[in-house]
C-alpha positions in Angstrom: 137.8 136.1 172.0 134.2 137.3 171.8 134.5 137.9 168.1 135.6 134.3 167.5 132.7 133.0 169.6 130.3 135.1 167.6 131.8 133.9 164.3 131.5 130.3 165.5 127.9 130.8 166.5 127.1 132.3 163.1 129.0 129.4 161.4 126.9 126.8 163.4 123.7 128.6 162.4 124.7 128.6 158.8 125.5 124.9 159.0 122.1 124.2 160.6 120.4 126.1 157.8 122.5 124.2 155.3 121.4 120.8 156.7 117.8 121.9 156.6 118.1 123.1 153.0 119.7 119.8 152.0 116.6 118.0 153.4 114.3 120.3 151.6 116.2 120.1 148.3 115.8 116.3 148.4 112.1 116.8 148.7 112.2 119.2 145.8 114.0 116.6 143.7 111.4 114.0 144.7 108.5 116.2 143.7 110.3 117.1 140.4 110.7 113.4 139.5 107.1 112.7 140.4 105.8 115.5 138.2 108.1 114.7 135.3 106.8 111.1 135.3 103.3 112.4 134.9 102.1 112.1 138.5 100.1 115.0 139.9 101.3 116.4 143.3 99.1 118.1 145.8 99.6 121.9 145.4 99.6 122.2 149.2 102.7 120.1 149.4 104.5 122.4 146.9 103.3 125.5 148.7 104.4 124.1 152.1 107.8 123.3 150.8 108.2 126.8 149.4 107.2 128.3 152.8 109.8 126.1 154.6 112.5 127.2 152.2 111.5 130.9 152.7 111.8 130.4 156.5 115.4 129.2 155.9 116.0 132.3 153.7 114.7 134.5 156.5 117.0 132.8 159.0 120.0 133.4 156.7 119.1 137.0 156.3 119.0 137.6 160.0 122.5 136.3 160.5 125.3 138.9 160.8 128.3 137.7 158.8 131.8 138.6 158.1 134.5 137.0 155.9 134.1 133.3 155.1 130.8 133.2 156.8 129.5 135.8 154.4 130.4 133.6 151.4 128.8 130.6 153.0 125.6 132.6 153.7 125.4 133.8 150.1 125.9 130.3 148.8 123.1 128.9 151.0 120.9 131.9 150.0 121.4 131.0 146.3 120.6 127.4 146.9 117.3 128.4 148.6 116.5 130.7 145.8 117.2 128.1 143.2 114.9 125.6 145.0 112.1 128.1 145.3 112.4 128.9 141.6 112.3 125.2 140.7 109.2 124.8 142.9 107.5 127.7 141.2 108.1 126.1 137.8 106.9 122.8 139.1 103.8 124.3 140.5 102.9 125.7 137.1 103.6 122.4 135.3 101.7 120.5 138.0 98.7 122.6 137.4 98.8 121.7 133.7 98.8 118.0 134.4 95.3 116.5 134.2 94.5 114.2 136.9 94.1 110.6 135.9 90.4 109.7 135.8 89.5 106.1 135.0 86.1 105.7 133.5 84.6 102.7 132.0 82.6 103.1 128.9 79.8 100.5 129.1 78.5 99.2 125.8 74.8 99.1 125.7 72.7 96.7 123.6 69.1 97.1 122.5 66.7 94.4 123.6 66.4 91.6 121.0 63.5 91.7 118.7 60.6 89.5 119.8 57.7 90.3 117.6 57.2 89.1 114.0 56.6 92.4 112.4 60.2 93.6 113.3 61.9 91.0 111.3 63.1 92.0 107.9 63.9 89.5 105.2 
């Protein structure tokens, strides 16, 4: 009886982590699309997302698992690892992107000639 309760508690914890990883994976996809379209993303945003994913990995590591829960835990751990690796690659490619700077090149003109001796025939 106690063993079943413990297994269910661990299963619920893995499910909670899974839901959180789903949300974070969606954010990873959004950042990936943004960078691939040429938009620069704040490095803080990528770093924060990596930290949130690592917290989920720590939660998974702290769960004692047996049987089916063990395979679910390993599956979620692999998902977290894949997302973190993707973010690491995105962080590097984001650093290579040059931020868009709009500058206007003003054309300058010399003052028109006003004295006779400057005219050439």
